[in-house]
N, C-alpha and C positions, 0 to 999 in steps of 0.2 A: 697934759703932762701927768704922770702917775702921782698919786698922793703918797706922802711919806708912810702912812699907815699900811700901804700895800706891801711894804718891805719888812713888816714885822713877822716874827716867827715865834714858836713856842719857847725859844731860848732867849727872847728879848727881855731885858730887865724892866722893872717897873718904871724906872726913870726914862728909858728909851721909849717905852710905850706912851707915857705921859707926854713926852716931847713930840712924838709922832702924831698923837691925837690932836694936840694943840696946833701944830703946823698944818695938819691936814684940814682941820676945820677952817682955818684962815684961808688956805689955798682954795678950798671948795667954794667959799664965799666970794673970793676975789676973781677966780677964773670961771666958776660955774654959774655965777649969777643967781645962786640959790639963797634962800633965807637961812638964817643961823640955825633955827630949830631943825630944819631939814638936813643941813650939813652935819649937825651934832649926831642925829639919829643914824645917818649913813656911816659916818666915821666910827662911831662906837660899835656898830654892828660889824663893820669890816675888821676892826681890831680884835673884837671878841672871837670872830671866826678864825683869824690868823693865829692868835695866841692861846685861846682857850681860857683867857682870864677876863673877868668883869672888872673894868677899871673905873666904874662910876664912883665908888667910895674914895679911891685914891685921888681922882681928879677933883672931887668936891672938897676933900680934906686939904688939898694944896691951895685951893682958892681961899680957904678960911684963914690961912696963915698970913 
């Protein structure tokens, strides 16, 4: 099944990107049998290519709240 991050575009909002990244990492681990670190790297790379945005700071900031 396609990951939610695959549906991102350059017009996706930061909130949409954050939600897609989170859902994609979970799905990757559940369906792909991969380790968390591998899924994180794959999904962030995928979202960066699709949106042109680096979301690491946004994702880390949301975890600190």
